[in-house]
C-alpha positions in Angstrom: 55.6 -17.7 -14.4 55.2 -14.6 -12.4 52.9 -14.4 -9.5 50.4 -11.6 -9.5 48.6 -10.5 -6.4 44.9 -10.1 -6.7 43.4 -7.3 -4.6 39.8 -7.1 -3.6 38.0 -4.1 -5.0 38.3 -1.2 -2.6 34.6 -0.4 -2.8 33.8 -3.8 -1.2 35.7 -2.8 2.0 34.5 0.8 2.3 31.9 1.7 4.8 28.6 2.6 3.3 27.3 6.1 3.8 24.3 6.2 6.2 21.1 6.9 4.4 18.6 9.3 6.0 15.6 7.2 7.3 12.1 8.0 6.1 10.1 9.9 8.6 7.7 7.7 10.5 4.5 9.5 9.3 5.6 9.0 5.6 6.4 5.3 6.2 3.0 4.8 7.8 1.2 6.5 4.8 3.3 4.5 2.3 2.5 1.2 4.0 -1.2 2.0 4.3 -1.6 3.0 0.7 0.3 0.0 -0.5 -1.9 -2.3 1.6 -5.1 -0.7 0.3 -3.8 -1.0 -3.3 -3.1 -4.7 -2.9 -6.5 -5.3 -1.4 -8.4 -3.3 -4.0 -6.4 -4.2 -7.2 -4.5 -7.3 -6.5 -0.7 -7.7 -6.4 0.4 -7.1 -10.0 -2.1 -4.4 -10.7 -1.3 -2.6 -7.5 2.5 -2.6 -8.2 1.9 -1.3 -11.7 -0.5 1.4 -10.4 1.7 2.6 -7.6 4.9 2.8 -9.7 3.4 4.3 -12.9 3.0 8.0 -13.5 -0.7 9.0 -13.4 -1.4 12.3 -15.2 -4.6 12.9 -13.1 -2.4 12.8 -10.0 0.6 14.5 -11.5 3.1 11.8 -10.8 3.6 8.3 -9.2 0.8 7.5 -6.8 3.2 6.0 -4.2 5.3 9.1 -4.1 2.3 11.4 -4.0 0.6 9.4 -1.2 3.8 9.3 0.8 4.5 13.0 0.6 1.6 14.4 2.5 -2.0 13.8 3.8 -3.6 15.6 0.8 -1.8 13.4 -1.6 -2.8 10.3 0.4 -6.4 11.3 0.2 -6.2 11.8 -3.6 -4.6 8.4 -4.1 -7.2 6.7 -1.8 -10.0 8.3 -3.8 -8.6 7.1 -7.0 -8.2 3.6 -5.6 -11.8 3.6 -4.5 -12.9 4.6 -8.0 -10.7 1.9 -9.6 -12.0 -0.8 -7.2 -15.6 0.2 -8.1 -14.9 0.1 -11.8 -13.1 -3.2 -11.5 -16.2 -4.6 -9.8 -18.3 -3.5 -12.7 -19.9 -0.5 -11.0 -19.6 2.6 -13.2 -22.6 4.4 -11.9 -21.9 7.5 -9.8 -25.0 6.7 -7.6 -23.8 3.2 -6.8 -23.3 2.5 -3.0 -20.1 0.5 -3.8 -18.5 3.4 -5.6 -16.1 5.2 -3.2 -16.6 2.8 -0.3 -13.8 2.3 2.1 -11.8 -0.9 1.6 -10.6 -2.6 4.7 -9.0 -6.0 5.3 -12.4 -7.2 6.5 -14.1 -5.9 3.5 -12.0 -7.0 0.6 -12.7 -6.2 -3.1 -16.1 -7.3 -4.4 -16.2 -10.3 -6.6 -16.1 -9.7 -10.4 -19.5 -11.3 -10.7 -21.0 -8.7 -8.3 -23.5 -6.5 -10.0 -24.2 -2.9 -9.4 -27.7 -2.5 -7.8 -28.1 0.8 -9.6 -27.9 -0.7 -13.1 
């Protein structure tokens, strides 16, 4: 029997190229919009929403919100509308529609009824 030397793949030992870090302002916007989406939609729905192309926004909400302040405002407005619809409030005059969601003021329960109806 002949003995063969096994060599480790060269890619394993090469240094990785350094990636350019995300600017701090973009990272803050990305974290904030992700947190808001998790609060207003729940984990699975938030992940699906943020990573799926939305024609109304013209792309993926996470990328749009991260890019600039105007995109962040658009995605926040859409999340507010989705949270209100999810709560059963479809009236434009409803006080819950478009309200700011914060960690202290989590999504309304599904049993919550719109006072305008």
